[in-house]
N, C-alpha and C positions, 0 to 999 in steps of 0.2 A: 672286772670292774667296768669295762666299757659297756657291756651288755646292760648292767644296772643303770649306768649313767644315761644310756640312750632311752631305756624304758621310762625312767623317772623324769628325764628331761622332756620326753614326748608328752607325758601327762601334764607337766607344767605348761607347755605351750598350748596344749589342747584347751585347758581351762582359761588361759589368757586370751586365746584367739576366739573363743566362742562368744565373747561379749565385746561390743565396741566401746562401752563405758568401762568403768573400773571392774576389777575381778569380782568383787562381791556385790555388784549391782543387781544381779538376779541369781536365783537358785538354779543349779543344773537339775535336769530330770533324774528321776530315780534310777533309770537304766544307765545313764551316764555315770552316776556315782557308783552303782553296783559294779559296772564293768571296770571302772578305774580301781576300785578296791581289789577286785579279782586280779587285775593285771599286776598291781603292786605286790599282792600276796604271792602270786605264782612266780614272778621274777625274783622276789626276795627268797622264797623257798628254794628255787633252783640255785641261786647264788650262794646261800648259806650252806645248803646241803652238798654243794659241789657237783651237781648233776649237769653233765655235759660241759663242765668248766672247772677251773680250780676253785675250791671253796673260799669264801670270803668271811671274815669275822663279822659278827652282827654289828659291831661298832662302825665298821666301814660302810655297811649297807645303810645304817641310820644316818651316817655322815653324808652320804650321797643324797639321801632323802631330804635332809636339812638343806643341802646346797640347792636341790631342785626347788624347794619352797622359796628360798631366798631369790633364786633365778626368776621364778614366777612373779614375785613381788616387784623386783627391779624392772623386769620386762613390762609389767603392768604400769608402773610409774612412768616409764618412758613412752609407752604406747599411746596413752591418752593425749598428751600434748602434741605428739606427732600426728595423730589422727585429726586433732582439732586444727592444727596448722595446715594440713593437706585438704581439709574440708571433707573428710570421710565421715565424720559424725553428724 
């Protein structure tokens, strides 16, 4: 589960950090989206299939994905005011 949490969390921070404004302020490039989808699919397949690790139930992988999405939203909501306060934007 740690592997899935690291991969999904990394995707969340990648999308949050790529924009100084809010997460949805601009669309990511096609290559970024394609590589993210590939990354998530590969990590999920390895985890569910139990390849090089103990297999995880699909519900657990989806739960970690949901947690990563919530993490990205919360991080984004905190990032914008902090950046504004520090004069980064």
